[in-house]
N, C-alpha and C positions, 0 to 999 in steps of 0.2 A: 697640554692643549689637545683638543679633540683632533683625531685623525680624519681629515677630510680630503677627498680626492679633488684635484684641480683639473678643470677641463681646459687643456692647453689649446684646443681648437679655437677658442674664443680670444686668444691672446692678442690678435691684431685689433679687434674691436675694443678691447680693454686699453691697449696702447693709444688708440685714437681718442678714447674718452679722457684718459689721464693727460694726453698731450694737449687737449683743448684747455684744460686747467693750467698746465705749465705755460702754454703759449699766452693765455690771457694774463696771468700774473707777471710774466716777463715783459710783455709788450707794454703793460700798464706802467711799469717802473720807468722804462726809457721814454715813453711818450709824454709823461708828466714833466720830465726834465726839460724837454723842448719848450714846454708851455710856460716856464717860470717867468721869463720877461713879459709875456703877455698878461699873466696873472697880476704882476706888479702894476701894470697900467690899468687893467680892468677893475681892480679893487682899490686903485689909488692908494697903494700902501708901499712899504719898504721891502727890499729883498730879504732883510733879516727876519721878517715875519713870514714872507712867502716861502722861504726855504723850509719852514716847518711843515709845509704840505708834503715834502719828501721825507723829512726827518721823523715826523709822527708815524708815518707808514713803516719806515725802516725799524724804528725802535720797537713798535708794537709787534711787527713780524718776527724779529729776532728773539724777543723775550718770550714769545708764546710757542715757538715751534717745537721745542723739546716736550713741553707739556702736552701739546696736541699729538705728538708721536706716541707718547705713553698712553694717552686716552685711546688712540687708535688700536694699540695692542690690547687694551682692556675691553672695549665695547665693540670692536670691529672697525675696520678701516672704511668700508663702504658708507655707513651712515654718517660718519664724520666728514668724509670727503664730499659727499652729497650736500651736507649742511654748509660746508665751506663754499661750494659753488653758489648756493642760494644766497648766503650772506654777502659774498663778494659782489654778486650781481645787484642785490639791493643797495649795497654800499655805493656801487658805481652810479646807479640812478640818483641816489641822494647827493653824491658829489656833483653831478651835472646840474642839479637843481639848487645847489648851495647859494644862498643870497649874500653871504659875506665870506671873507677869507677865513674867519674863525670857525664858521660852520663847515667850510670845506676841510679845514684841518681836522675837525672832529669826525666828519664822515670818512676821511681817509683812515682813521683808526678802525672804523667799522669794516672798511675794505680789507685792512691788514689782518683783522681777525679771521675773515674768510680765507685770505691768502695763506695764513699760517696753517690752517687745516689742510689746504691743498698741497702746499710746498713740503710740509712735514711728512705727508703720507704718499706722495706721488711715486717716489722711487720704490717704496715698500710694496705698493700695489703692482707695479710693473715687475718687480722681482718675483712676486708670487705668481704672476700670470704666465711667466716664461719658464721653461725648464732650465736647470742650472747650466746646461751646455750652451744656452743661448743668452745668458745673462748679460755678457759684455756687449753683444749686439743690441739688445733691448735698451740698455742704459746709454749706449752710444747714440741711438736714435733719439732718446729723450734729450741728450745733450744738444743734438742738432735742432730740436724744437726750441730750446732756450736761445740758441744762436739766431734762429729765424726771428724770434721776438725782439732780440736786441737790434737786429738790422732793420726790421720793419718799423719799429717804434718811432724813431726820429723822422723817417720819411712820411709815415702815415700821420704823425702828429703835426708836422709842418703843413701837410695837405689839408687836414681837417680844420686847423686854425685859420689858414688862409682862405679856404672856401666857405667855411661856416663860422664857428666860434670855438672858444676853448671848451665850452660845455660838451662838445661832441667827442672830445678825447676820452670822456667817461661814458657817454651814451653808446659808443662803438662796442663796449663790452656787453651790452644787453643781449644782442642776438647770439653771441658766442656763449654767454652764460646760460641762456635758455636751452640752446641745443646741447651744450655740454652737460647740463644737469640731466636732461633726458637720456643722454648716452650713458652716463654713469649709472643711472637707475636701471637702464635696460641691460647693460652688458657686464658691469663689474660684479663678480660673484659675492655673495654674503657668506664669508668664512667666519664662523663663530669662534671666538677665543674661549679658552677655558674659563669657567665661572669661578666665583669666590675671590676675585681680585679686588684690591682696594687701591684707591688713588692716594698717593703720598702728597697731600695738600701742603703740609708744612715745607717739605722739600721743594715743591713746585714754586711756592711763594718766595722762598729764600733764593732759589736759582733765578727767578724772574727779576727780583730786586737786584741781585748781583749783576746780571747782564745789563739791566737798565742803568746802573751806576757806571759800569764800564763804558757803555756806548755814549752816555751823556758826557762823561769825562773826556772821551776822545773827541766828541763834537765841540765841546767848549774849549778844549785844549787847542784845537786847530784854529778857533776863532780868536781866543784871547791869550793863548800861551799855556804850555804844559807845566809851568812853574807857578801858576796862579794858585792861591790858597784853595779856592773852590774846586779847581780841577784836581789838585792833589788830594783833597778831602774825598772826592768821588772815587778816585783810584783806591784810596785806603778803604772806603766802604765796600768797594768791589772785592778786595782781598779778604776782608773780615767776613763778608756774606758768603763768599766762595768757600772759605774754611768751615763756616757753619753748615753750609750745604753738604759738604763731604762728611762732616761728623754726623749729620742727620741720616745720610744714606747708609752709613755703616750700622746704624742702630735700628732703623725701621725694618720690619719683617718683609715688606714688599716695597722696596725703594723705587723711585721714579727712574733712576738709572742704575743698572746693575754694574757696580764699580769693578766687578770681576772681569768685565770686558776689557778694561784697561791693563789687565795683567798680561795681555797678549801684546808683546812689544811690536810685532809686525802690524797689528791693527792700529796701534798708536802712531806708527810711522806713516801709515796711509793718511791718517787725519792731519798729522803735522805737515806732511809734504803738500797735501791739498790746501791747507791754510796758507802755506808759503806762496803757492802759485796765485791765489786770489789776492794776497797782499801785493804781490808784484804787479799783477794786471791792473789793480785799482790805481796804482801810481800813474800808469800810462793813461788811464781813463780820465783822470782829473788834469793831467799836465799837457797832454797832446793838443786839446782844442786851443789852448793859449799859444802853443808853439806854432801851430798851423795858421792861426788867424793873425796873431800879433807879430810873429817873426817872419813867416813866409808870405803873409798877405793873402791867404786864400779866403774866399767868401764862405759864409756859414753853410751854404748848400754843398760846396766842394769839401768842406771839412767833414760834413756828415758822410759823404761817400768814402772819403779816405779812412775815416774811423771804422767803416764797415768791413775793412779788409780782414781784421782779426776774427770777428765772429763768422764771416763767410768761410774762412779757412778752417775754423773749428767745426762748423756745420758739415763741411765736406769730409773732414778727416775723422771725426769722432766715431761714426758708425763703422768705418773701415778698421780703426784700431780696436774697437769693441769686438768685432768679429774675429780679428786676428788673436786677440787675447783669449778668446774662447778655445782657440786651438793650441796656442803655445804657452799660455799662462799669463797672469797679469804682471808679475814682477819685471820681466825683461822689457815689456812695452813701456811701463812707467819710467824706467831708467832712460830709455831712448827719448821719451817725450821730454823729460826734464833736461836732458843734454841739448836737445834741439832748442828748447826754450832759452837755455843759458846762452847758446850761440846767438840767438835772436836778440837778446838783451845786450850782448857785446856789440852787435851790429848797430842798434839804435843809440848806443852810447857815443857813436861817431856822427850823430846828426849835427848839422852845421847851419850857418846862416844862408847858405846857398844850396841846400839839399833840394833836389827836384822831386816832383810827384812820383816819378818812377823809382827814384832812390828811396823815397819813403816807403813805398809799397814793398820793394825788395827787402828792406830791413825788417818790416813788420810781418811779412809772410812766415818766416820761421817761428815767430812767437805764436801765431795762430795755429800753425801746423803742430808745434810742440804741445800746446794746450790740448788740441784735439787728440793727439796721440796719448797724452798722459791721463786725461780726465776720465774717460770711459773705463779703462782697466782699473784705475784707482778706485772709482766708485764701486765697480764690481767686486773688488777685493774686500772693501769695507762691508758691503751688503752680504757677501758670502761668508764672512767671518763670524756672524752672529746667528743664534738659533732663530727659527721662524717666529717664535712668539715675541722676539725683540726687534723685528724688522722696522716697526714704527719708530722706535727710539733711534735705531741706527740711521734711518732716513732723516730724522730730525737733526742728528749730530752732523751729518753731511751738509744739510742746509745751513746749519749754524756756522760751520767752518767757512762757508761761502760768504754769508753776510758779515760775519765778524772780520774775515779777511779783507773784504771790500772796505768796511768802515775803518779798520786799522790802517790799511794802505792809503786811503784818501787822507786821513788825518795826519799820519806820521810822515809819509813821503811828501805830502803837500806842504807841511810845515818845514821839512828839511829843505825842499826846493826853495821856499821863500827865504830861509835863513842864508842859503848859499848865494841866492841872488843879491841879498844885502851885502854879503862879503865881497862878491866880485864887483858890485857897483860902488863900493866904498861907503855903504850906508843905505838904509831903506829909503827909496825915493818917495816923494809925496804921490799918493795914489796907489801905493803898494807895489808888490813885486812885479805885477803885470805892466806897470808903467816904467820899469827899469829899461836901460838900453838893451836891445836885442842880444848883443854879445854876452852880457851878464846873464840873461835868461838861458841862453844856450849852454854856457859854461856850467850853470847850476843844474841843468838837465843831465849833463855828463856825470856830475857828482852824484846825483840822485840815483841814476841807473847803475853806477858803480856799487853803491850800497845794495841795490836790488840784486846785482850779480852775486854778491857775497851771500845773500840770503838763499838764492837759488842753488849756488854751489854747495851750501850746507845741506839743502834738501836733497840734492843729487847724491851727496856722500851718504846720507842716511838710506836713501833708496838702494844704492849700490851695496851697502852693508846688508840690507834686508835680502837682496837678491843672493848675496854670497851665503847667508845663513840658510836660505831655502835650498840652494844647491848642496850645501853640506848635509842638510837633513835628508835630502833625496839620496845622496851617495851612501849615507849610513843605512838607510832603509834597503837599498839595493844590496849592500854588503851583508846585511842580516838575512835577506831573502836567499842569498846564495849559500 
């Protein structure tokens, strides 16, 4: 790669430009979820069809991110990120003008293509814009931007739908997209990668097909059961295509993913522990609204505010943990974060039929604080473990661990909760798990969070082992120096 100096004096302008894309992509995901009941009524259709407004976006985003990361490493991150902004903004306009639900689903795919370009390269651009000594702080601020989008999405969505119509949840992206595109064009530097690179098309197609099979299998498994022939066939296709992808990457001269990255065990541990945290959090995302509304009797507005506790805590904690990790290292901070998260999940496993609003907040605060402590140093460790010419792929890998973790958590923990509800209720009631007696729903929550605690405890053990290995290596280096 060409040696090019980076003007670190422009780092905050670059952060603002990238933050606009991160914020727009994040808020769009949460704002659409709020509109699903409205879309069912507006298009006079069924929820099974309308949910593909979300699923089409998620499937497209996840399957394309790694390819976009690799393309960014090849042709430059700025042109691809700028194109992503433009495509996402045009897609938002088309979504707002969609005449039918099927057109809306198709235009959401257009949006997702643009979002994949931005989400795959955002962390890579931020990593390049800041000196290594400030990487944790920069990625922590990026994490806070994500939290802001998650918090504001439901509130803004509810306001726009109530005051105007569902069309405006997409039109609201237009001014952000226009300003953000200008900021990227104006402030993000054009760092030219080394020439002579070729795109691994066969590997990219195989990986996309593999991820699509996995995500579709998880989605259908949650809806119709994980033992259905179609679901099992999709999981089998995922494994076969994944094996084919690995074989292709070993043979091609310029692979899409340099598999040598995975020879670094500590790098792998960062990806695995990150995946585990997103699986865990996805379970609370899908289960808590039912608990708060069906069991405790809160209004949808109150539920929205209570669900905001975790992202608010993350947004406050993430920049602080990022700055601290720049000083003391990433490993100790990630271990502390996972430990706090584990304690938080132990606390929410005690949720009951008469938990108060204050009790709910006190139980969930440690989870938000733990995620905030863990996420920024973990992302910094991943981005710092790869050479500069592979930052796009590393950023894509981090984004995929998030979306795959969320999809897996929603599907698996949602299905686990439903099965445990049926067990405690003596059979699945008519109307599904959410129609079961509240006591059965709460007991099933405890079971589900116990499984989550086992997952997080395993992640904590891995992180602690990585910290011990790092301490041993440093001790050996000190002994050699003496």
